[in-house]
Steps between C-alpha positions, in 0.01 A plus 500: 500500500314302769841368606613843590209548727574191704598572862837393642578579859251793527593652171402435132755367254472835323589691821805265551606556141472882528707498821772285353499728193547794720795338669654401158452854376684637811786258423518608139497876597774426757705327239461786255602756761796291599613487135457866463699562809786275386515610138372860498509675833850376599643622170349839553623534865841373397547822301426733790778652715374369834489132609199558727245427219694183400484381863134569525405328179712195579367459854139595440428293194462155668291612797271703263457196279402294797259774611319490162459118522377540864254761382368258243469217760313742737251606235443146392468374864252770613262457208445142594266372767663308792394407850558806728789313698692419170432853362645660810799262510579568134481876550742475795744310297486754214538794758806331640646431160443860386677635815794264468533591125519873612756403762707317243485808269622725778773273622639468132496874454665579827770243458570614137532870624744395767714318246483776255560802728627396844746222415711715259531761773622251757754357254664846462554543871822400670324331786417135448231479762227653280583238232449219756179658640344548151394123457354519852308821424353337185394190680367696800284718278366208307412332833319808628310557171386131486407494868289812456358356180398176671341687789303726260396204283356319799334822632339560153377148495307570816727316756562656838872561478534614858349168622730308286809690627372443860463132434859480395598597864363162616779318336757761591707268711514226236588765245778638714654154539479444130651833429804444728730426206356803308587731803853350516549560131365859543757587768763322303418737210515797736850383609612480137394860438654638816818305523549487120705180497441508120305682228346418170773400253732368766632145480461312823545143637252359754397150593671334200366754251725732300339767293401862423218678690219592259228599745468582871154491652358515846426123497772352286811576295562363152840424356605377166754215527804455282294226318239761414235373732285726723510395875258661747636511854282604800644806665494316841797291380740802464521584876533130573769408242837627391479742199810534290485817283732420218432841333630688805861390442715791373692261279536124433822345630659232283781278616684326223779246576743435221759225490822507288724201451806458716732570208377861510794741589466779763522741216203336331304509831558880521404531137168301557413735792584810294267361224223460755539862604487628146190290429323645806602855410375462144147370597258794569274268700755440770588688812858631536576323822609151373719258705751278331752272680718194447383320819522127458733212408235250424523126437529549128500880435633832616193687618413857413189653664326774299222694697303759305174690552229533242319844502146515608267486207735318272415166338685263740501201280625685187766684701640179639492362138693800377767478780540115452541540121755774541705294745488193273615712195776683683637197675508298173662791317780526756567131539352468860379152525214408737539198718280203531517205749813305431698227681873437462618138561858443584624146423809366680665266248773277642743298302404145570814356339 
């Protein structure tokens, strides 16, 4: 027992052991509460009619678990003897951690409530602007909550927040220079919301990228490329570059050039064009205004141009496949032979005898 009475850094081994036991006990209690939340409370709230209790349990459990552990650390720390400077520093760190934990809790709950109650409302409206503003609202509220949380944390720790904020003004010029790109991106985001060159869900082409807009923010815009990759583009690039909004097209124009062999008769040419008209009329994904013409005597084929328009929202690749298969089947069934590059060689054979 004499070993437990030995002093190590201003405290006996017994005092250190008790403090560590308190921290360990807090961790065990936190683990038990977390298990109860996951396996008991969530099953109970899942049976209620409202989703509010589910949201609160889901978003509160982790901050509360952390708060219990922090409480154990606080009790253990304050029962030990330390130099005054170290004791004050430790309590400041704990005050900051407590405040940031509460800030984390509030930010999680507010964001979850927005997703649960506000987002469904904006999705039901006909205006797309509120859908685009919702991600900005969520990020903006998170930034405000965390900014206030940091200020309160520093204030609770005994720091003069006013003096700190005033000190930031000394480097204001350097900060402004560093924030030049941020300001450009901000005004680029404003341009996107006012001019509306595209919206979430639109497919655009810009700077070699081709993809669908998944998020529009005040600083940057994210699009998902055709390869499935997420590309983040600073908003300042949009006023500078050419943006092609593929989704804005009312239909997709397809120009198909067909070549029939030179042995094809005029009647068969007319038959081929009639087949193309019937194929276009039978496909529900095509507009009615098709253009079909026999317009070329090529080097090795009689050329027919078939121009049709795929309706907006249709699967472009699948529609082209359906049209091409229908043409191939009908032409084969009616004996219309497609041409391929050929060369006719005329030999002048003279009688040498």
